[in-house]
N, C-alpha and C positions, 0 to 999 in steps of 0.2 A: 188516561195518563200514559205517556210512552214508557216502555220498559228499558232498563239499563242493560248493556251487554254483560254477560257473565264474567268475562275477562277483559281488561283494558287492552285496546289495540294500539300499538305504537305508531301505526301509520296514521292514526287520527290525532296524534300529538304533534304540535308544531316542532320542527327540527331544533329550534333554539332551546326547548325544554329538554331535549334528549342529550345534548352535549354535556360533557362532564363539567362539574362546577369547579373543581380544583384544577389549576393549570400549573405545570412545572415552573419552578422558580429557579433562576440562575443563581448560583452561589458566587459571590464576588471572589476574585482571585486571592485577595488578602485573607479572606476567611478560610479558603482552602489551605493556604500556606500556614495559617495559625493552627488549623486542625492537624495538619501534617506534623508540625512541631510538637503538639501535644501527644500525638499518636506515637512519635518516634523518640520520646524523651530518653528511654533506656538505651536505645541504639546510639543516640547523639552523645550520651555520657560515655559509652564504651569507646566510641570513635575518638573523643577528646582524650580519654585516658591512653589511647594508643598513639597520640600525637597528631591526629588529624584535627587541626584547630580552625580550619576555614568552615565555619558553621553553615554558611549559605551553600557552599559546595556539598557539604555532607547532607544537608536537607534535600538538595536537588537530587542527589543520587539515591537517597533513601526513598524519595517519592518515585523515582524511575524504577526502582527495584522492588517496590512494594514493601520496603522495610527489611529486605534480606541483607543482613549485616555482611556476610561473606562477599556477596555480589557487589555491595557498595564499596567495600575495601578494594576489590579488584578494579572497579571503575576509578576510584580515587588514585590508585597506583598507576593505572593507565594514563589518567589525565596528567599526573606528575611526569610520567615518562615522555609525554608528548609536549612538554613545556607549558602545560596549563591551558590548553585550548578552551576547555569548557569553563574553567575559572574565568578566563578573560571574557568569554562570551557572556557569562552571568554578570560580570562587572559592567560590561557595556549596557546590558539590558536593564540593570538597576541603577544606571547613572554613576557607576564607579563605586558602588557600595557593597560589593560581594565579599 
């Protein structure tokens, strides 16, 4: 009877069996936005209390700044100073719903 090797050899295993079983799954954009809204609830409430009422714009800048409230306020003020360039861009991207 033939003897088995002491340790398995990967070069004897077909390549298909060596590949990882789990593949990365893309998260839909809508899910990412929903997660961001959940993550930034406190910041969104603070911004609304300060008079920043365009929720889509606030969410956008919170995502861009990683939730940094001070940086988000700076971006919101800069967008206001430029006549709302980012706001208009978001409105166009969302079909006028920003």
